[in-house]
N, C-alpha and C positions, 0 to 999 in steps of 0.2 A: 390361148390367152388366159391369164389368171383371172379368177373371179374377183370382183370388187366387193367390198363390204355391202354396198347397196344391192348388188346382184345376190349376194348371200342371203340378205334379209328378205328379198322379194319372193324367193321360192326355191324349191329344190327337189332333187330326187328323194323318194321316200323309202325307208327300210325299217326293219324292226329294231327298236331300241329298248326292248323289254329287259330292264335290269342290267344292261351292259354299260360299260364305261365309254364305249365308242360304238358308232353305228356298224351294222353288219350288212355287207353288200349281198343282195339276194339274187338279183338277175342282172343281165347286161344293160347297157345304157344307150345303145344305138337306136335312134328313132327313125321309123320309116314314114315316108310321105304317103298320104292316101292315094290309092289308085285313081285314075281318071273316072273309071266306072263308079267308084264310091263317091267321088266328088259330085258327079252328075246326079246320083241318086239322092244324096244329102240335099242338094239344091232343090230337086223336085219335091222332096218331102218337107221343105222348109225347116230342116233339121233343127229341132228344138231340144233342149236338155231333157233327156229321159234316163231313168235308172232301172236296170235289171238287178234284182237281188236274188242270188242263187242260194238255196237252202239245201245243203247236202246231208242226207240222213244215212249215216255210215253204218254198215253192218249187214244190210239186206232187209229192208222194210217189208213186212208181210202185207201185200196188197189185198189178199183175201180177207184179212181182218180189218184193214183200213177201210175197205169198201166191200163189205160182205154181201154176196148175192143171196140174201136171206130168204127169198122165195124158191130157191133151187133146192129140191130135196136131195140131190146128189151132193151138194155142198155140205149139208148136215150129215150125210152118211160118211163122207170122207173126212170131215173135220171133227166130228164127234164133239168132245168136250171143249174144243176151241171154236165152235160155230156160234154165231150170234143171230138173234131173231128180235122181233119187236118186243117181246117180253123181257129180253135182256138189255133193252135200251137202244136198239138200233134206230137211227133217224132216217126215215124213208127219203130217198132222193128222187129216183125215177127208174122205171123199167125193172123193178125188183131189186135194185141196188140201193144199199143204204150206207150210212155213215157210222163208223164205230162210235159207241157212246163216249169214248174218251175225247172225241173231237166235237162234242156238243157245243162248245163255244163258237164253232165255225158255222153253226146253223143259221144265224142271222146274216153272215157273209154270203152263204149260199142263197138265202131267201132274197137278198137284194141283187143277186145276179153277178156277184164279184168273185165267185169261186168256180173253178173248173177242174175236172180230172180227166186226163187222157188215159184210157185203160189199155192194159196189155202192151206196154211199151218195152221194147228190147231191141235185139239185133240177131242176125243169123248166127248159127253155131255158138250159142252162148257159153261164156266161161264162168265157172262157179267159184273161181278163186277171188277172194276179196280184192287182192292187189291188182291182178290182171284186169278184172272187170271194171274196177274203179278207174284204172288207167285208160281203159277203152272209153269210158264216159268222159274222162278228163280231156282226152286228146281228140275224140270223135274219129278215131282210127282203129277199127277192130282187127286189122290184118297185120300192121307193122308196129314196131316199137319206135316211137318218136319222142322228142324232148318237148316240143311246143304244145301247149294246151290250146283248146279251141277258143277260149276267151283271150288267151295271150295273142293268138293270131289276129283276132278281131281288133285288139288294141293296137297291134303293130300296123295292120293294114289301114286303120283309120286315124292314125296319129296325125295331128295337125302341126306337130313340132312347135307347139306354142308355149312350152315350158310348164304346162299344167301337169303336175306329178300326182294329182289326186283323181285321175280318170278312173281308177279302180282302187278298191280297198278290200283287204282280206283280213278277217278276224281270226286271230290265233297267233302262234309263235312264228309261223312262216307262211308265205303265200300258198294258196292252193295250187297244185300242179296244173289245174285248168287255166291258170293265169300265167303260166310260164311262157316266156317269150323275150322280146327285146325291150319291152316297156317296163319301167320300174313300177312296182306295186307295193304300197306300204302294208305291212302285217302288224296289226296292233291288237292289244288285249282290251285296253280302255283308253279313253282320251287323256286321263290324268297320268297314266304311267308311260305314255308315249312321249318321252323326253330324254334328254341327255342326263344320265344319272350322275349325281355328285356324291362325294364322300360326306355323309351326314355329320361327321365329326368336325368338319371345318366349313360351316355354312357361310362364314364371312369371306371365304376364298372363292366362292362360286363364280362371281363375275370375272375375277382375274383368270380363273381356269378356262372359262369360255373364250376370253380374248386370246389367251395363249394357244388354245386349241385351234381357233380360227387361223391364227397366224401360222401355226405349224403346217396346216393343210394348204393355205394359200401360197406360202413361200415355196412349197414343193414345185408349184408351177413356175414360179419365177426362176428357179434354179435350172429347170429343164427346158424352158421356153414353151411348154404346153402343160395343161393341167392333167396330171396323172389321174387315171380312172378312180383309184381309191380315194385320192385327195378330194376330187370334185364330188364324188358320191358322198364323202363324209360331210363336206360343207353343206351340200344341198339337202342331205338327209336331216341335218340339224335344223336347217331353215324350215323344213316341212313340219317339224315338231312345233315350231312357233305358230305356224298356220293353224294346226289342229288345236293348240292350246287356246288360241283366240276364238276358234269356232266353239269349243266346249264351254268357254266362259259366257257366250251369248245364247246358249241353248237351254231351254227349259222344257222338260217333257210335258206333253199335253195328254198323256195317258198313263195309267198305272201299270208299270212293268212288274211282273211277279218276281218275288225274291227267290233265291235258291234255284234259279233257272238260268243256266249258262247260255242257252239259246236266246232267251229274252235279253240278257245282258249284251250279247253280241249284236242283236238287231237294234238295240238302243244306240250303240255306237254308230251303226250304219245310218240311223235316223239323224244323229248329230251331224254326220258328214253331209248327208243330203240337204239338211236344213241350212247348213253353212253356205250353200251355193258355190261349192268348190268345183263344180263341173264333173262330179263323180257319176260315171255311167254304169259301173259295175260294183256291186257289193257282194261279198262271198262269206257265208257263215256256215259252219259245219257243226253237226251234232252226232255223237257216236252212241252206241249201245243197242242197235237194232239187230244184232246177231243173236236172235232168241232161240237157241237150241233147246233150252230147258225152261220149264215154268213160264211159258210165254204169256199167258193170259194177264197176269198181274203186271209183269214188266212192260209189255207192249202197251197196255192201257195207260200206265203212268207216262211212258214216253210220248204217246200221242196227245195226252192232256197237256204236257209241257209244250209240245208243238203248237197246239191250238191256242193256249194262253199267250204264248210269246207272239204268235202271228197276229192275233187280234189286237194286242197292245200296240204292235208296230203299225198295223194298218190304221188304227185310230189315231196314233201319234202323228204320222205323216199327213193324214187327212186334216187333222186339226191345224197343222202348220201350213196347209195350203198346197201340199204336194201330192194329193190323192190321185190326180190325173196323170202324174208323171212317173209313177213307180209301179212295177210289176214284180211279183215274187214267183219264182219257180222252185218247187221242191222235188228232189229226185233221190233215188237210192241205186246202188250199183246192181242189184238184182232183187227179185222177190223171193218167196220161200216155196218149198215143196208143198204140194197140195195136201198130202196126207200128214197126219200128226205122227211124230216119232215116239219112241218109247219113254221119252223124258218130259212129256207134256209140252213139247215145243215143236218147232219145224226146222228143217235143214235148208241149206242153200238151194234156191230155185232159179227161175229164169225171169220171165216177164213180170212187170209190176206197173202200178200207176204213177203218173207224174202229176203234180199239183201245180195249178196256176192261181194266183190270187191278186186282187187289186181292182180298182175301179175301171181300168181299161179292158179288163178281161170279160169276154162273153161267156158267162157262166153256163155250166151244164156238164153232162158226161159226153165224152168224145171217144171215138174208137170202138172196136168190137169188145163186148164184155167177155170175161173169161168163159171158155167153153169147157166145162168139166167132163164132158162126154168124149172129148177129143184131145187127149193128152199125149205128150211126147215122153214116154218112159216115166210117167208120173209128174211131169212138169207142164206148165202152161205153155202154149205156143204164142209167140209174140205176133201182134197184128199191126203195130205201128212202130216204125223205125225211130229210135230216139233222135236221130239226126233231122227228122222232119220237125220235131219240136224245136230243136236248136235253130233250124232254118227259119221257122216262123218267128222266133224271137229276134233273130238277126235282121230279117227283112222287114217284118211288119212292126217291130217295136224299135229296134236300134237303127233302122234305116240303112242297113249295110247289105251289100251283095253277099249271099250266103255261100255260093259255090266255091269261091277262093278260100274261104275259111274252113269249109267242110270237105274239100277235095271232091266235090260232086254236087249234083242236083238231086235233092231228096224230096222236093215239093214242100208246100206249106199247108197249114191247117187253119180253118176259120176260127181262131181262138181269141182274137183281139179286135177291138173296135178301131175304126179309122183314126 
């Protein structure tokens, strides 16, 4: 049945409209009903709106620099000029593990118990290819190549078929593969540019063009007796831009986001969407540059400072808006780095690394086994925590969803979050 103008204006499927004259369809539009198990679990938890913000640190973040084991003499022997100690500004955390000086802004977050690191996270038979390893993290499937992402499956399995097309948002030109599935996910750069683009030479024609564009898509359904996929997606995508424009107009940042920091800009968009009360359960933000094969010290320090500055601003902002109890941030990278320094004052692709959790619901501290530099696998760290255990914890203890159907198995949970 064709959409009415009222339906069109009420809501819609979301997609990226960055600089394009018409919306781009990104994923399929079939909605899955929640499984009975999920419905029971949501009822038991009193399922209230919660948001998981995923921060992807692309390129292979060096965990031994992010969390230097500064009291380990073997660490200093192997890392040489890339090692850190108290004199170089390491912030002591616990058990001889410290925080990189570039992350100094996170010290108050750690002190109030809102920051946790899971150490030595990875998977068996690690892959050192950026593309394949990131694909494994995106899909939660180390053995087979599949199209659906782990968060895409979560969205599909828990869809209420309620017309809410802001259940997830991805910052960037296209949705993260982790969100791939049957549920539409908007991919946006900023709230202001997420709109149907008009020819600036003819501003007086904007309203007429929108009406004509609506009619073109709506009439396609009248001709065929059913709304074609592209026509319905086009109409509803445009409707979603109206929703976000309204949200942006009512949002005022309550923290100072640093300039010239793309990660901060992306997190601020997520804060806008969360504050708008659109029912957004997933926010996905990516940051590249962590492939530090050469001159790592300066590059990595700058990257970590950007992460800390952006994350602190975001946490302060959502807290000031009254959402501090409802948002958790997870930061990950596709792999860590090799233990020894290479010949270019950098490090090469490694294996296990830390995962970051931040937010008021987080039970702060260090989790998992620390890196054992005396027991390496051909110069690489051996993982001790399967990354799917972290995912399972977030799915079950935060999002209120049965993890096994999403992750294709039971990987256990960790005591990372408050009730």
